[in-house]
Each structure stands twice: as C-alpha cells, then as structure tokens.
N, C-alpha and C positions, 0 to 999 in steps of 0.2 A: 504493499500499499504506499502511496505517496505520503510524505510527511505532512503536507498541507491537508490532506484528506483525513489523516489520523486526528489532527488537531481540530478540524471542523467537526469530527464525530463527537468531540467533547463540547461542542457548542461554543467554542471560543471564536469570537468575531474575527472576520478576515483582517480588519485593521490592526487588531491586537496581535494577531499572529505575525504580521509583517513587523510590527514594532518589537516583538519578542525576538525575532530573527536578528534584526539589527542590533539589539541590545545583548545578543549572545546568550539569551535565556532559554534556548532549546538546545538540550544536550542529547547526543546519541553516543552511548558508551563513554560518557564523560567528556566528549569533544563537542564544542559548539557547532551546531549545523550551519552550513553556508548557503543552502538553497532549499526551498521548500518542495522542489520536485524530487528530493532524495527519496529512495525506496527504502522502507524500513519494515521490520518485523519484530514485534515486542516479544515474540517467543524466543528469538535469537539475540536481541539487543535490548539494552536498557534505554528507554526514551523518557526524558524528563522535560516538562514544561514548568519553568520556575522551580518550585519545590515539590511538584506532583509528578509521581511516576505514572506513565501512561501504559496501560496493559491491554487495551481492547483491540489488538491487531496481531493475532498470532495465526500464522498461515500453515498450510499443509503441503507437503512435498513427497512425491512418490516416484519410484523408478519402476517402469513397466517393461516387460519383454513382449513386444508387440508380435502377434502371429499374423500370417497371411489372412487376407480376406476382410480385414477391418478397415474402416476409414479413420484417418487421423483428423478428427474434428469433434466438436461438441454435439452436433446432431446432423443427420443426413436422412433425406427422404426415402432413399432406396436401400442403403446398406447399414449394418451395424457399425457403431463407432467404438474406438477404444475405451470410451467411458463406460460402455456397457459391460465391461470386465470388472468394474468397480463395485464393491459391496455398497449398500445404500449408506451405511455410516461413514464411508470414505468418499462420498460425493457431496461436498459443500457446494452451494449454489453456483459459485463462479469458477469452479475448477475447469482447467483446460490443458491440452497438450502443448508443450513448448515445441514449436516448429512442426514439421510434418514428415511422415514417411509414406511412401506410396502404398497403395492398398496391397500390392503383392510383395512389398519389402517387409522384412521382420527386424527385430532387434530393439535396441535401447531407446526408450522414450521417457522423458521427464514429464510429470503432471504436477500442477500446482494451481492454487487459487491466489497466488501473488501476482496480480495483473501486470505490473511493470517489469517483472523479471524476465518474461519470455522476450519482451522487445529488447531488453538489455543483452541477453545472451545471444540473440540473433543478429544484433547490430554489427555491421562490418567493422566498426572502430575497435571492437574487442577481439576480433580474429579468433573466435572459438573454433578449434579444429574438431572435425568429425572423422572417424575411421569406420570404413565399411569392409567387410569380407565378401568378395564377389567371386562368383563362378561364371565363366564365359564358355561360349561354344567353339572356341578355336585356340590357336597357339598364341602365347605371349612371349615376346623377345626382349632382350636388353635394350634395344632401340626404342621400345615403347616407354621404358623408364625414363629416358631423355626427353621424349615427347611430352610426358606428363609434367617433368620438371620445367620445361619451357612454356607450358600452357597449352592445353589442347585447343584446337580451333574446331568448332562444331561444323557440321555439314551446311549450316545456313550461314557460316562466315563469322559468327560471334566467337570470341576467344575467352577462354577461362583463365583464372589465376593459376600460377604454378601449383602443382599437387605432387604428392609423393606415391609412387606405385612400387609395391614390393611383390614380386612374383614368388608365389609359394610352390607352384607346380605348373607344368606346361606340357601339352600334348596336341596333336592335330585336332582332337575332337572336343578336348575340354581342359581348361586351366583354372587355377585358383589364384587369387591375389588379394592383398590388402591395399585399400586406396585411402589416403589421408588428404582432406582438403578443408579450406576455411570458408568456402562459399556455400550457397544453398540454392542454385538455380534449379528450375523445374526439371525433374528427371535428369539431373546433371551427370551422375555417375554412369547411367545407362547411355546417355548421349556421348560421353567421353569415350566409352569403349566402342561405340558404333563408328565414331570417327577413326578409329585405328583398325576397323574391319572385323570386329567380333561382337556378338550379342550377349548381354547379360541374361543368364538363366536362373540365377539366384542371387539375392542381395540382402545382406544383414548388417545393420549398424551395431558395432561392438563398442564404440567409444564415442562420448560427447563431451568435449572439453576434458575436465579432470574426472569425469564419471565413466566408470566402466561396467559393462554388462557382466553380471554374475554368471559364472559357468553352471551353477546349480539352480538357476532361476529358469524354469521351463516357460516355453511360449504360453502367453495368456496369464502368467503369474505376475504379480507386482508386490512391492514391499514399501514401507516408509524409508526415507533416507536414513542411514546410520549417523552416529555422532560425527564421524570424520567428514562425511558428505555434507552434513549440516554446516560444518565449518567452512566448507567451500562455498556454500550459499552465502554464508555470512561475509566472506571475502568479496563476493560479487556485490552484496549490498554496500559494503564500505567503499567500493569503487564508484557507486553511484552518487556518493555524498560530495 
C-alpha cells in the first residue's frame, strides 16, 4: 500500500499528511519518509505518524507453481485462473499475480495483495531477471549463445535486450536450455527461439529475481513466502522509499 493511502486510512487530512512529511514526522523503520508514494507493509515494517504506530496495512505474499492450462489473471470469461488454486482464506479481495505466464507455461508465480509491488518488480528500472527452463524441437549450438548475448532480433524486426542462454543438452530433435532475461515482452522466450529456427515445446519459469521455485512444490501447489523471502520483499519496499 502507498504510504499516503495508509495515512488516509487513519482519516488524517491530506494537508496534515503533507505537513507531517515536510516536518519528518512520518517514520518507516525509524527513518523519515521522503515521499508519500512509498510502498509500505506494516506487517514487515514499523510505520509511525508522530507518536502513533500504524498497523492497518499487512499484506499477503504467496509463491505458486503454476500448471498448464490456467490463465495468469484475476478473472477470465473462458478459462480458469491461477487464483482458482487458492483456498478461500488465502484470497483477500485485491490479490493478484505479479506479471504473467502464458497459459501453456508452467513455473514460479508470485501472488500478493500489495498493489504497488507488482508495478515495482516489473518496472524496467529494477532489471529483475527471470530464468526459464525451455525444451525446443531442434538443435542448439554455441553460436546461439552469442546471438542471445547480442540481443535476439524477432522475425518482425524488433530487437531484445541481451539475454543469457545456457545449453543443457542438444540433439537434432530436442534440446534443453536455461534462458535468463530482464525483459517481459509478449511470448518473448518463444519468439527468441523461433528467431533462431527452433520451436519451444515446453517452458517453465524457475526463478524470478531472488525467488526460486521449490523442487518439492508440485504444479498447482502454493505456499506463503518464508522469512528469508519476506526479507527480500522488505528490501524491495525499502527501494521504493
């Protein structure tokens, strides 16, 4: 939640909020806030206005192993969504998936009801890297590694930022690789491989920033973030200040 929204929740007048910011009377973990657009979570941070500790802004964070066939959305007229996997008690009103995975793509997906967090994690200025495990229907060669490093040019002429390609296995009929990139263009990984002459037959996101998919978390399962992962979220919140 934005800091100004939290303060407004306590029915503090807008004028007084601005005055408090200027007088350094709004503290987040003991430090004076510098902007009202700062993203905060009172479950992870201590937020004070003057001498009052504000507590009414604790968010939820989940890591989900997305299976095939589900849409990464809060609602869809034709298909089930990733939110349909959540128990009723784990579905606060404003929960949503951060970013998107194609309907046929599996893997790591973060869910939260902290509205500004998704925008922050997906904004280009933060350069959050995503790693995908890909299976393609043809051979991969060392020259392809260099092409990914230089930035793949799509068949329509658009060029991607440099990406990392690690070839795990290669044969005439099937190859496996890891792809790491910081962009999020529509169907990007699939289009990158098409540009070098092979088609993706399976795609799984295994890492998103500092978050890694658990090897023992089956498709369709999810869990709350652990304490170490909540520290990562807190670091992102501090960057928004």
